[in-house]
C-alpha positions, 0 to 999 in steps of 0.5 A: 208317527210319533205315538209313545206309550210308556209302562214302568216296572222297578225291581229291587236288587236282591232276594225275591222277598223284601222281608228276607233281604230289606233294602236300605231305608227309603230316601227321606225325600220321595217324588210324587209317583208318576203314572208312566202312561198318563203322566198324572200323579198316582198318589199324594201319599205314596212315593217313588225314588226321584231317579225313577221318576226323572227316567220316566220324565226323560221319556215323556218329555219331547226334546226341544218342544219348549224353552224348558226341555232343550236338553232333556226329553226324547226324540221318538217323534222324529221316527217316520218310518220303521226301517231295518236301521231303526234299532240303531236310531232308537238306541241313539235316542235312548242314550240322548234322553238319558245323557243327563241322568248317566252323566250325573251317575243316577242311572246305568243303562243295562240295555234295550230289548226289541219285542216281536220287531219283524212282526210289528214292522209291517204295522209301523210299530216298534215296541222296546224295553229299556232296562236300566239300574237306579245307582242311587238305590241299586234297583233295576228298572224297566220301561216299555215303550211302544212307538207307532 
């Protein structure tokens, strides 16, 4: 039941155009951009803010799957069946996955949106969007997760 697909988007805070409302200069140290779906590095020359990459790593890593991931990662693999209580369970798992980032003041969890829940429930699939704010840059990010 634990097949997880990720997709990430990041929206800067401010007006629609970055030219009209430039943000603060980027961090001098950028993390290598990780493809949320494959976990591969997308570019050696272009980076992403390290906090946004930590969000992706927190959702890609399986908690307690090894000695180095005892306090990071998610436990969506524990979901065996999609039931009416799945929303509460997923919210708890997301809080757990982001606990370190929230406690460090790196992100603020904005909310979790469930997509077509009743329609996907019969397929034993749940799709949800995790909205967060990167408190280091002010940017709003969203990660789409599919568990089936």
